[in-house]
C-alpha positions as CSV (number, residue, x, y, z in Angstrom):
1,M,67.3,141.3,38.8
2,N,66.9,142.9,35.3
3,I,64.7,141.1,32.8
4,I,63.9,142.5,29.4
5,T,60.9,141.4,27.4
6,V,60.7,142.0,23.6
7,D,57.5,141.6,21.7
8,D,55.8,143.8,19.0
9,N,52.5,143.2,20.7
10,K,52.1,145.4,23.7
11,M,49.4,143.2,25.2
12,N,51.8,140.3,25.3
13,L,54.3,142.5,27.1
14,L,51.7,143.5,29.7
15,V,50.7,139.8,30.3
16,I,54.4,138.7,30.8
17,E,55.2,141.7,33.0
18,K,52.2,140.9,35.2
19,I,53.2,137.2,35.6
20,L,56.8,138.2,36.4
21,K,56.0,140.9,38.9
22,K,53.5,138.7,40.7
23,A,56.2,136.0,40.9
24,G,58.5,138.6,42.6
25,Y,60.6,139.7,39.6
26,G,60.4,143.5,40.2
27,D,62.8,144.9,37.6
28,V,61.0,144.1,34.3
29,T,61.4,146.3,31.2
30,G,59.4,145.8,28.0
31,V,60.2,146.9,24.5
32,T,58.4,146.4,21.2
33,S,61.3,146.0,18.7
34,A,64.8,144.8,18.3
35,K,65.9,148.3,17.7
36,A,64.5,149.4,21.0
37,L,66.3,146.5,22.7
38,F,69.7,147.5,21.3
39,G,69.1,151.1,22.4
40,L,68.3,149.9,25.9
41,L,71.4,147.7,26.0
42,E,73.6,150.6,24.8
43,M,72.3,153.2,27.2
44,D,75.7,153.3,28.8
45,S,78.3,151.6,26.5
46,T,81.1,152.1,29.1
47,I,79.9,149.6,31.6
48,E,78.2,146.2,31.4
49,V,74.4,146.6,31.6
50,P,73.2,144.2,34.3
51,V,70.8,142.2,32.1
52,N,70.0,138.8,33.6
53,L,67.5,137.5,31.1
54,I,65.8,138.3,27.8
55,L,62.4,137.0,26.9
56,M,61.9,137.6,23.1
57,D,59.2,137.0,20.5
58,M,60.5,135.1,17.4
59,M,58.4,136.9,14.7
60,M,59.0,140.6,14.8
61,P,59.0,143.3,12.1
62,E,62.3,144.7,10.7
63,I,64.6,142.3,12.6
64,D,63.2,139.0,13.8
65,G,64.1,137.2,17.1
66,I,66.7,134.9,15.5
67,E,68.7,137.6,13.9
68,T,68.4,139.7,17.1
69,T,69.9,136.8,19.0
70,K,72.8,136.5,16.6
71,L,73.6,140.2,17.0
72,I,73.4,140.0,20.8
73,R,75.8,137.0,20.9
74,K,78.4,139.0,19.0
75,D,78.6,141.5,21.9
76,R,81.0,140.2,24.5
77,R,79.0,141.8,27.3
78,Y,75.9,139.8,26.6
79,K,77.2,136.5,25.2
80,D,76.2,134.7,28.4
81,V,72.8,136.3,29.0
82,P,70.1,133.6,28.6
83,I,67.5,134.3,25.9
84,I,64.1,132.5,26.0
85,F,61.9,132.7,23.0
86,V,58.2,133.3,23.7
87,T,56.5,132.3,20.5
88,A,53.4,131.0,18.9
89,L,55.6,129.3,16.2
90,G,56.0,125.6,16.8
91,D,58.0,124.9,13.7
92,S,60.8,122.5,14.7
93,N,63.2,123.8,12.0
94,K,62.7,127.4,13.2
95,L,63.3,126.4,16.8
96,A,66.4,124.5,15.9
97,E,67.6,127.6,14.0
98,A,66.9,129.6,17.2
99,F,69.0,127.3,19.3
100,D,71.8,127.5,16.8
101,A,71.7,131.3,17.0
102,G,72.2,131.1,20.8
103,A,68.8,130.8,22.4
104,F,68.6,129.1,25.8
105,D,65.0,127.8,25.8
106,Y,61.5,128.6,24.4
107,V,57.9,128.8,25.6
108,L,55.0,128.5,23.3
109,K,52.0,130.9,23.2
110,P,49.5,131.0,24.7
111,I,51.7,131.3,27.7
112,N,51.5,128.8,30.5
113,K,52.4,130.7,33.6
114,I,53.9,127.7,35.5
115,E,55.9,126.6,32.5
116,L,57.2,130.1,31.9
117,L,58.4,130.7,35.5
118,A,60.0,127.2,35.6
119,R,62.0,127.9,32.5
120,I,63.0,131.4,33.8
121,R,64.2,129.9,37.1
122,S,66.3,127.3,35.2
123,A,67.8,130.0,33.0
124,L,68.6,132.3,35.9
125,R,70.3,129.4,37.8
126,L,72.5,128.9,34.8
127,K,73.2,132.6,34.6
128,F,74.2,132.7,38.3
129,E,76.5,129.8,37.8
130,K,78.2,131.3,34.8
131,D,78.6,134.7,36.6
132,W,80.1,133.0,39.6
133,H,82.6,131.1,37.5
134,K,83.5,134.3,35.6
135,E,84.1,136.2,38.8
136,R,86.2,133.3,40.2
137,D,88.2,133.0,37.0
138,K,88.8,136.8,37.1
139,R,90.1,136.5,40.6
140,I,92.3,133.6,39.8
141,R,93.8,135.4,36.8
142,F,94.6,138.4,39.1
143,E,96.2,136.1,41.7
144,L,98.2,134.3,39.0
145,E,99.5,137.6,37.6
146,L,100.4,138.6,41.1
147,A,102.1,135.3,41.8
148,K,104.0,135.6,38.5
149,Q,105.3,139.0,39.4
150,I,106.4,137.7,42.8
151,Q,108.1,134.7,41.2
152,R,110.0,137.0,38.8
153,S,111.0,139.4,41.5
154,V,113.0,136.7,43.4
155,L,115.1,135.7,40.4
156,S,118.7,136.9,40.8
157,K,119.6,140.1,39.0
158,P,122.6,140.1,36.5
159,I,126.1,140.5,37.9
160,D,128.9,142.3,36.1
161,D,131.4,143.2,38.8
162,G,134.8,143.1,37.0
163,K,135.5,139.5,38.0
164,V,132.5,137.6,36.6
165,K,129.5,138.3,34.4
166,I,126.3,136.3,35.1
167,S,123.0,136.8,33.2
168,A,119.9,134.7,32.3
169,F,117.1,134.3,29.8
170,Y,113.8,133.1,31.1
171,Q,110.7,132.2,29.1
172,P,107.9,130.3,31.0
173,S,105.5,128.1,29.1
174,S,102.6,129.2,31.3
175,E,101.8,132.0,33.8
176,L,103.9,130.3,36.5
177,A,107.1,128.4,35.9
178,G,108.9,125.4,37.4
179,D,112.4,126.7,36.4
180,F,114.4,128.8,38.8
181,Y,117.9,130.3,38.9
182,A,119.9,132.1,41.6
183,W,123.4,133.2,42.4
184,Y,125.1,134.6,45.5
185,P,128.6,135.9,46.2
186,I,130.4,133.7,48.8
187,G,133.2,135.9,50.0
188,D,135.3,138.1,47.8
189,N,136.2,135.7,44.9
190,R,133.6,132.9,45.0
191,Y,130.0,132.6,43.7
192,G,127.4,130.0,44.3
193,I,125.2,129.5,41.2
194,I,122.2,127.2,40.7
195,L,119.8,126.4,38.0
196,L,116.9,124.1,38.7
197,D,113.9,122.6,36.9
198,M,111.0,121.5,39.1
199,M,108.8,118.6,38.0
200,G,106.0,119.9,35.8
201,H,105.0,123.5,35.5
202,G,102.2,125.7,36.6
203,I,100.9,126.5,40.1
204,S,102.0,123.4,42.0
205,S,105.6,123.3,40.7
206,S,105.9,127.1,41.2
207,L,104.9,126.8,44.8
208,V,107.5,124.1,45.4
209,C,110.0,126.4,43.6
210,M,109.2,129.2,46.0
211,Y,109.6,126.9,48.9
212,I,113.1,125.9,47.8
213,C,113.9,129.6,46.9
214,S,113.1,130.5,50.6
215,V,116.0,128.3,51.8
216,L,118.5,128.7,48.9
217,Q,120.4,131.8,50.0
218,E,121.1,130.6,53.5
219,T,121.9,127.1,52.3
220,I,124.4,128.3,49.6
221,T,126.0,131.1,51.6
222,H,126.5,129.1,54.8
223,I,127.3,125.7,53.3
224,S,128.6,126.5,49.8
225,D,130.1,123.1,49.1
226,P,128.2,121.6,46.1
227,E,127.9,118.1,47.6
228,L,126.6,119.4,50.9
229,V,124.2,122.0,49.3
230,I,122.5,119.3,47.2
231,K,122.2,117.0,50.2
232,E,120.6,119.8,52.2
233,L,118.2,120.7,49.4
234,N,117.3,117.0,49.2
235,R,116.5,117.1,52.9
236,Y,114.1,120.0,52.4
237,M,112.4,118.3,49.5
238,N,111.9,115.1,51.5
239,Q,110.0,117.2,54.1
240,L,107.4,117.7,51.4
241,K,106.7,114.0,50.9
242,L,103.0,113.2,51.2
243,M,101.1,110.1,52.1
244,D,100.3,109.6,48.4
245,E,103.7,108.8,46.9
246,L,102.4,109.6,43.4
247,T,102.3,113.3,44.3
248,N,105.9,113.7,45.5
249,F,107.9,116.5,43.9
250,Y,111.4,116.5,42.7
251,F,113.7,118.7,40.7
252,T,116.8,118.5,38.6
253,A,119.6,121.0,39.1
254,I,123.1,122.1,38.4
255,Y,124.8,123.8,41.4
256,L,128.3,125.1,41.1
257,V,130.8,127.2,43.0
258,L,133.1,129.4,40.8
259,D,136.3,130.6,42.4
260,T,137.9,133.4,40.4
261,E,141.0,133.4,42.5
262,K,141.8,129.7,42.4
263,K,140.4,129.6,38.8
264,N,138.3,126.5,39.2
265,I,134.7,125.4,39.5
266,E,133.3,122.7,41.7
267,Y,129.8,121.4,40.7
268,V,127.1,118.7,41.1
269,N,124.7,117.8,38.3
270,A,121.6,116.4,39.9
271,G,119.9,114.7,37.0
272,H,120.0,117.9,34.9
273,P,120.9,118.3,31.2
274,P,124.7,118.7,31.1
275,G,125.9,122.3,31.3
276,I,128.4,123.4,28.7
277,V,131.8,124.7,29.7
278,Y,134.0,126.5,27.2
279,V,137.4,126.3,29.0
280,D,140.6,127.5,27.3
281,D,140.5,125.7,23.9
282,S,138.1,122.9,24.8
283,V,134.5,122.1,25.6
284,V,133.6,120.2,28.7
285,L,130.2,118.9,29.8
286,L,129.0,119.1,33.4
287,T,127.9,115.5,33.9
288,A,129.3,114.5,37.3
289,G,126.7,114.3,40.1
290,T,123.7,112.3,41.2
291,C,120.0,111.7,40.6
292,G,117.2,114.4,40.8
293,V,116.7,116.1,44.1
294,G,113.8,114.6,46.1
295,F,113.7,111.1,44.8
296,F,115.5,109.4,47.8
297,D,116.2,110.1,51.4
298,Q,119.9,109.5,50.9
299,M,121.9,110.5,47.8
300,K,125.3,109.2,46.6
301,I,126.9,112.2,45.0
302,T,130.0,112.6,42.8
303,K,131.4,116.1,42.8
304,G,133.1,117.4,39.6
305,T,136.0,119.9,39.4
306,I,137.2,121.9,36.4
307,E,140.4,124.1,36.4
308,Y,141.0,126.9,33.9
309,Q,143.8,129.3,33.0
310,D,142.9,132.1,30.7
311,G,139.1,132.3,31.3
312,I,135.9,130.2,31.4
313,K,132.4,130.5,30.0
314,I,129.6,128.3,31.3
315,V,126.2,127.8,29.7
316,L,123.4,126.2,31.8
317,Y,120.0,125.5,30.5
318,T,116.8,123.6,31.3
319,D,115.4,120.8,29.2
320,G,112.7,123.0,27.7
321,L,115.4,124.4,25.4
322,I,116.6,121.1,23.9
323,E,113.7,118.7,24.4
324,T,111.7,120.2,21.5
325,K,109.8,118.8,18.6
326,D,109.1,120.5,15.2
327,S,105.6,120.8,13.7
328,G,105.9,117.2,12.5
329,M,106.6,116.1,16.1
330,E,110.1,115.0,15.3
331,D,112.5,115.1,18.3
332,R,115.1,117.9,17.6
333,S,116.9,117.8,21.0
334,E,120.2,116.6,19.6
335,A,120.2,119.2,16.8
336,V,119.6,122.1,19.3
337,F,122.3,120.7,21.7
338,N,124.9,120.4,18.9
339,E,124.1,124.0,17.8
340,M,125.0,125.2,21.3
341,L,128.3,123.4,21.4
342,G,129.7,125.6,18.6
343,Y,128.9,129.0,20.1
344,K,131.9,129.7,22.4
345,D,132.2,133.3,21.4
346,L,128.5,134.3,21.6
347,E,127.1,136.4,24.4
348,L,123.8,135.5,25.9
349,P,121.5,137.7,23.7
350,A,123.0,136.2,20.5
351,L,122.8,132.6,21.9
352,V,119.1,133.2,22.7
353,D,118.4,134.6,19.2
354,I,119.8,131.3,17.7
355,C,118.7,128.6,20.1
356,V,115.3,129.7,21.3
357,P,113.8,129.9,17.8
358,L,115.1,126.4,17.3
359,A,113.3,125.3,20.5
360,N,110.1,127.1,19.4
361,S,110.0,125.7,15.9
362,G,106.9,123.8,17.1
363,S,104.9,124.5,20.2
364,Q,106.6,125.4,23.5
365,F,105.7,122.6,25.9
366,D,108.0,123.5,28.7
367,D,109.7,126.4,30.4
368,I,112.9,127.6,28.8
369,C,115.8,129.0,30.8
370,L,119.4,129.9,29.9
371,V,122.1,131.0,32.3
372,M,125.5,132.2,31.1
373,I,128.5,132.7,33.4
374,S,131.9,134.1,32.2
375,T,135.0,135.3,33.9
376,K,136.8,138.5,33.0
């Protein structure tokens, strides 16, 4: 416990030190000026000095207590250290100025021992609470960063194998995201590809995302058929249903199987924004499907099929890309979507350069994800 007392009168320092030490506060340091206080605080500028409390006179030569408090509050290391003024000045305007500068409390001279110790206990309790919250927040930030790295690590890596090229752009709106994508080879000429958007974003949705991620590969590689895969994922989501129906999670998704030998795709759109398919000389939207995954125990699913001849390009995206508002809060979803329809010849980096700034013309409220698939 480190308490610093500041007073240009050495007798006052001795009186306060005696009161504090008798009350069990052993580590008490007294200085006679603001300059001496700053020197004490800066003895080692590379680490935080463990100062728990400052007791300070208001009227001092050179720099008074109020100006000293303002300077202390500018230093990040000491912005939460409680400062109690010990002063003979009972001027309400001056005391108000002291609180505005960052003082925690005050005690009038001549010092009442019981009052002084009570105010010190109150200040130290607050300091303990703030330190506890700061340490907890620091630990949470570390764990969030670790979780973010783990979440990023399980996203599928780009594929460019001579038959198909698959890549993605991923921009979360917070540390942890509710968007997820994955793709897996299913035999020599088939690929199972999914893009999903979990309800909400942040810790809860990312945890449910990781839960679904843990079963995705086995589900896609062993079942593969889009209708059966969505039904199986719905079964997993229903296992998460809680007693409180308001907290149930769901996600939207597009899952498709691309067959480069038969030159077709089979897909299910589960309540997701329609994917865009540039096939031969036309543009087709992936709309066939069902509702979001996790809403109901049973799902009625319509599977879509698209054939192609010369080649195919597919763009999947989450609603964070198109459900955007400008600085005037005008809905710009249709404008962004229409922009995307005309970019058949663009590769993913160029599409990102055009569409993501449109989505971010205001504030980003949701995760943004783009997946592009093209055959060779």
